C-alpha positions as CSV (number, residue, x, y, z in Angstrom):
1,X,-18.8,1.4,-8.6
2,X,-17.1,0.2,-5.5
3,X,-13.3,-1.0,-5.6
4,X,-12.2,-4.2,-4.2
5,X,-9.5,-4.3,-1.8
6,X,-7.6,-8.0,-0.7
7,X,-4.4,-8.2,1.1
8,X,-3.3,-11.5,2.4
9,X,-0.1,-11.9,4.2
10,X,1.5,-14.6,6.3
11,X,3.4,-14.7,9.6
12,X,6.2,-16.3,11.7
13,X,3.7,-16.1,14.7
14,X,0.8,-18.1,15.7
15,X,-2.5,-16.8,15.1
16,X,-2.8,-16.1,18.9
17,X,0.4,-14.2,19.2
18,X,-0.3,-12.1,16.2
19,X,-4.3,-11.5,17.1
20,X,-2.9,-10.3,20.7
21,X,-0.3,-7.8,19.0
22,X,-3.1,-6.9,17.1
23,X,-5.4,-5.3,19.9
24,X,-2.6,-4.7,22.4
25,X,-3.0,-1.0,23.4
26,X,0.8,-0.5,23.7
27,X,0.6,-1.8,19.9
28,X,-1.7,0.6,18.7
29,X,-0.2,3.6,20.3
30,X,2.8,2.6,18.9
31,X,1.4,1.4,15.5
32,X,-0.4,4.9,15.3
33,X,3.1,6.9,15.8
34,X,5.5,4.8,13.4
35,X,2.7,5.3,10.8
36,X,3.1,9.3,11.1
37,X,0.2,11.5,10.2
38,X,-1.5,14.3,12.2
39,X,-3.9,14.3,15.1
40,X,-3.0,10.0,15.5
41,X,-5.1,9.1,18.5
42,X,-6.6,5.7,19.7
43,X,-10.2,6.9,20.4
44,X,-11.5,3.7,22.0
45,X,-10.7,0.6,23.6
46,X,-13.5,-2.3,24.6
47,X,-13.4,-6.0,25.4
48,X,-15.8,-8.0,26.1
49,X,-14.7,-11.3,26.9
50,X,-13.3,-13.1,23.5
51,X,-14.6,-9.6,21.5
52,X,-12.3,-6.5,20.6
53,X,-13.4,-3.3,19.6
54,X,-11.2,-0.3,18.9
55,X,-11.2,3.1,17.0
56,X,-8.4,4.8,15.9
57,X,-8.1,8.3,14.1
58,X,-5.5,9.1,11.6
59,X,-4.7,12.4,9.6
60,X,-2.8,13.0,6.3
61,X,-1.6,16.1,5.5
62,X,-3.4,17.4,2.3
63,X,0.1,18.6,1.2
64,X,0.6,15.0,0.5
65,X,-2.6,14.1,-1.1
66,X,-2.4,13.8,-5.2
67,X,-4.0,17.1,-6.6
68,X,-7.3,15.3,-8.0
69,X,-7.8,14.1,-3.8
70,X,-7.2,17.9,-2.4
71,X,-9.7,19.6,-4.5
72,X,-12.4,17.0,-2.8
73,X,-11.1,17.8,0.5
74,X,-10.0,21.3,0.9
75,X,-8.2,23.0,3.2
76,X,-6.9,21.4,6.3
77,X,-5.6,17.9,6.8
78,X,-8.1,14.5,6.0
79,X,-9.1,12.9,9.0
80,X,-9.4,9.0,9.0
81,X,-11.9,7.4,11.5
82,X,-11.3,3.6,11.5
83,X,-12.7,0.9,13.5
84,X,-12.3,-2.9,14.1
85,X,-14.1,-5.2,16.1
86,X,-12.4,-8.8,16.2
87,X,-13.4,-12.0,18.3
88,X,-12.0,-15.5,18.7
89,X,-14.2,-18.4,17.3
90,X,-14.5,-21.8,19.1
91,X,-12.2,-23.2,16.0
92,X,-9.1,-21.3,17.3
93,X,-9.3,-18.6,14.4
94,X,-9.9,-14.7,14.6
95,X,-12.5,-13.0,12.8
96,X,-13.4,-9.2,12.2
97,X,-14.9,-6.2,10.7
98,X,-13.3,-2.7,9.8
99,X,-15.0,0.1,8.8
100,X,-13.3,3.8,7.9
101,X,-14.7,7.2,6.8
102,X,-13.0,10.2,6.1
103,X,-14.3,13.5,7.8
104,X,-16.2,15.6,5.0
105,X,-15.8,12.8,2.1
106,X,-18.4,10.7,0.7
107,X,-16.1,7.9,1.4
108,X,-16.4,4.6,3.3
109,X,-13.8,1.5,3.6
110,X,-15.7,-1.5,4.7
111,X,-14.5,-5.4,4.9
112,X,-14.1,-8.4,7.0
113,X,-10.7,-9.9,8.1
114,X,-9.8,-13.3,9.4
115,X,-6.6,-14.7,11.2
116,X,-5.9,-18.2,11.5
117,X,-3.3,-20.7,11.8
118,X,-1.3,-22.4,8.8
119,X,-1.0,-25.5,8.6
120,X,-0.5,-28.0,11.4
121,X,3.0,-28.3,12.9
122,X,4.2,-24.9,11.9
123,X,3.8,-21.9,14.1
124,X,2.7,-19.7,10.9
125,X,-0.6,-18.0,10.2
126,X,-2.0,-16.3,7.8
127,X,-3.9,-13.2,7.8
128,X,-6.5,-11.9,5.0
129,X,-8.4,-8.4,4.9
130,X,-11.3,-8.3,2.2
131,X,-13.2,-4.9,2.0
132,X,-14.0,-2.5,-0.7
133,X,-13.8,1.2,-0.9
134,X,-17.1,3.0,-2.0
135,X,-16.7,7.1,-2.8
136,X,-20.3,8.8,-4.3
137,X,-19.0,11.7,-6.0
138,X,-20.1,12.0,-9.4
139,X,-17.5,12.1,-12.3
140,X,-14.3,11.5,-9.7
141,X,-15.5,9.1,-7.6
142,X,-14.0,6.1,-9.6
143,X,-10.7,7.9,-9.2
144,X,-10.4,8.6,-6.2
145,X,-11.6,5.0,-5.4
146,X,-9.0,3.6,-7.2
147,X,-6.4,6.2,-5.1
148,X,-7.8,5.8,-2.1
149,X,-7.9,1.6,-2.5
150,X,-4.1,1.8,-3.7
151,X,-3.5,4.1,-0.7
152,X,-4.9,1.5,1.7
153,X,-2.9,-1.3,0.1
154,X,0.1,0.4,1.1
155,X,-1.5,0.7,4.5
156,X,-2.1,-2.6,5.3
157,X,1.2,-3.4,3.9
158,X,3.2,-0.8,6.2
159,X,0.8,-2.3,9.4
160,X,2.0,-5.6,8.1
161,X,5.8,-4.8,8.4
162,X,5.3,-3.1,11.2
163,X,3.6,-6.1,13.1
164,X,6.3,-8.2,12.1
165,X,9.1,-5.9,13.8
166,X,7.1,-5.1,16.9
167,X,6.3,-9.0,17.2
168,X,10.5,-9.9,16.7
169,X,11.2,-7.1,19.5
170,X,9.0,-9.1,22.4
171,X,10.2,-11.9,24.5
172,X,8.2,-15.2,23.6
């Protein structure tokens, strides 16, 4: 059984500015460096009109994982490959898809994202990630799904903080 993930946040910047940050090469590289881990890299970044797709790789040291996860991962660092695709919709909001896999572990994370301006008359925007974690392992799958879902929530919160700080450092 999959575990649901929902992350909702607001920003003081308009959706167009947040979107521009989320797909910016410098932003992505700085976010990977700031959030830490091993083997972090921007693997691919492509732009096709209003559509952008990128792939990142992040490593997590095995010794930082809970014991139940260490038994599944084994020796070496945990490697997560994540892809995101974004597109601008006709009404001015942005939609996207996210997918992640953990190398060597039967775990997938999938979801959809949207970013839109809040009520007219303000520059604020709202961001939503709605997804699920699925671990296909007998006996420990549910426990691992809970663990991964919790870690994804923490990662999304950390990325939200980074985005806010990154945008605050940029001239308008």
